[in-house]
N, C-alpha and C positions, 0 to 999 in steps of 0.2 A: 606040854609046852611046845608051841610051833615056831616061836621066834628063834631063829638060828643066830648064834653069836659068832662073829667073824673076827679073825686076827687082823693085825695091820697088813700083813702080807696078802691075806685073802681079799681085803678091801682094795688094796693097791692093784691087785690083779683084776678084780671085778671092774674097777674104774679105769683100768689101763693106764695107771700112773706108776711112777717110780715110788718105791717104798718111802724114800726120803721126802717126796712131795706129799704123800698121804700123811706122814708123820707131822710135817710142818702144818698142814691144814688142820689136823686134829689138835695140835698144840695151840694153834691160834684160835681155836673154837669155831673154825669155819666148816669143819666136818663133824657130824654128831657122833661122839664116842665117849667112852669112860675108861678109866684106868682100874685095873685089877692087879694088885701087887707090882705096880710100876709098868705094867704092859697094857697097851691100848687094846680095847675090845669095842666092837660095834654090833648093834642089832641090825640084822639085814633089813628089817622093815623100816628102821630109821634112815638107813642109807637110800632105800628106794624112795622114801618120802622126800628126802633131801634132793634127789635127782629130779623128781617131779617139780619141786619148788624152783629149782634152778632153771628147768625147762620153761616153766611158766613166767619167771621173771625175765628171762632172755627174750621170750616171745613178746612180752609187754614192751620191752626196749625196742625190739625190731619193728613192732607195729607202729611205733610213734614216728619212725624215721620216714 
């Protein structure tokens, strides 16, 4: 299995966010993750895909202006 599973702290560090912000985004369903025993976990590939989607959608917005 090559999909690395990240903790909330690791995702926050990876995205350069406060842990509280990463937690809020995950809880609101804005950051792709899942809970295991009450703790958030994230597949690294899902996070990378989410980043690319955000980049694409912000580019679309910027191109329209």
